[in-house]
C-alpha positions as CSV (number, residue, x, y, z in Angstrom):
1,M,-54.3,97.2,72.6
2,I,-54.1,98.3,69.0
3,I,-50.7,99.4,67.8
4,S,-50.7,102.2,65.2
5,K,-48.8,102.3,62.0
6,Q,-46.6,105.0,63.4
7,A,-45.6,102.7,66.3
8,W,-44.8,99.9,63.8
9,F,-42.7,102.4,61.8
10,G,-40.8,103.4,64.9
11,F,-40.4,99.7,65.8
12,A,-38.9,99.0,62.3
13,I,-36.5,102.0,62.7
14,G,-35.5,100.9,66.2
15,L,-34.7,97.4,65.0
16,A,-32.8,98.4,61.9
17,T,-30.7,101.2,63.4
18,P,-28.4,99.1,65.6
19,F,-27.6,96.7,62.7
20,V,-27.0,99.6,60.4
21,F,-24.8,101.6,62.9
22,L,-23.0,98.6,64.3
23,P,-20.4,98.5,61.4
24,L,-20.0,102.3,61.7
25,V,-19.4,101.9,65.5
26,L,-16.8,99.2,64.8
27,L,-15.2,101.4,62.1
28,I,-14.9,104.4,64.5
29,M,-13.4,102.1,67.2
30,S,-10.9,100.7,64.6
31,F,-9.8,104.3,63.9
32,A,-9.7,105.3,67.5
33,F,-7.7,102.3,68.7
34,S,-5.5,101.9,65.5
35,Y,-6.7,98.4,64.9
36,D,-8.0,96.9,61.7
37,F,-11.8,96.8,61.2
38,S,-11.6,93.0,60.8
39,F,-10.2,92.6,64.3
40,F,-13.3,94.2,65.8
41,W,-15.7,92.4,63.4
42,H,-14.0,89.1,64.4
43,Q,-14.5,89.9,68.1
44,F,-18.2,90.7,67.4
45,T,-18.9,87.5,65.5
46,T,-16.9,85.1,67.6
47,S,-16.9,86.4,71.2
48,S,-20.2,86.7,73.0
49,L,-18.6,88.9,75.6
50,Y,-17.8,91.6,72.9
51,A,-21.0,91.0,70.9
52,S,-23.2,92.2,73.6
53,K,-21.1,95.3,74.3
54,Y,-20.9,96.2,70.6
55,L,-24.6,95.7,70.1
56,S,-25.3,98.0,73.0
57,L,-23.0,100.6,71.4
58,G,-24.9,100.2,68.1
59,S,-28.2,100.9,69.9
60,I,-27.1,104.4,71.0
61,P,-28.4,106.0,67.8
62,N,-31.9,104.9,68.8
63,L,-31.7,107.6,71.4
64,I,-31.2,110.2,68.6
65,W,-34.2,108.9,66.7
66,F,-36.2,108.9,69.9
67,Y,-35.5,112.5,70.7
68,I,-36.1,113.6,67.1
69,F,-39.6,112.0,67.1
70,L,-40.3,113.2,70.6
71,N,-39.5,116.8,69.6
72,R,-41.8,116.5,66.6
73,E,-44.5,115.3,69.0
74,A,-44.7,111.9,67.1
75,Y,-45.2,110.0,70.3
76,S,-46.4,106.8,68.7
77,T,-43.2,106.6,66.6
78,A,-41.1,107.3,69.6
79,R,-42.9,104.6,71.6
80,G,-42.1,102.2,68.8
81,I,-38.4,103.0,69.0
82,I,-38.5,102.4,72.7
83,M,-40.3,99.0,72.2
84,A,-37.7,98.0,69.6
85,T,-34.8,98.9,71.9
86,L,-36.5,96.9,74.7
87,A,-36.9,94.0,72.2
88,L,-33.2,93.9,71.7
89,V,-32.5,93.5,75.5
90,P,-33.4,89.7,75.7
91,F,-31.2,89.0,72.7
92,S,-28.3,90.9,74.3
93,I,-28.8,89.0,77.6
94,Y,-28.9,85.7,75.7
95,V,-25.7,86.5,73.8
96,N,-24.0,87.7,77.0
97,F,-24.7,84.6,79.1
98,F,-25.0,81.7,76.7
């Protein structure tokens, strides 16, 4: 199976988005719960229980990218975003249980 350039582009977007939006999610949570940003960042970096949950919250913007490319009928790019999201699942399971 040959993977197109558009699928690789979607894969790159799908992998980069959670790590770009993770600090934004933690910042929003710090404003919502009236805690300091460093409190949530410390939870993310030290506690595997919270790291998995925060990474899952950081992956939500992948849905936005997916629907944008799906509406533009860029199915290969949307497929790459789904593949990247599925590639993060083993990492999330590993962080959660080990």
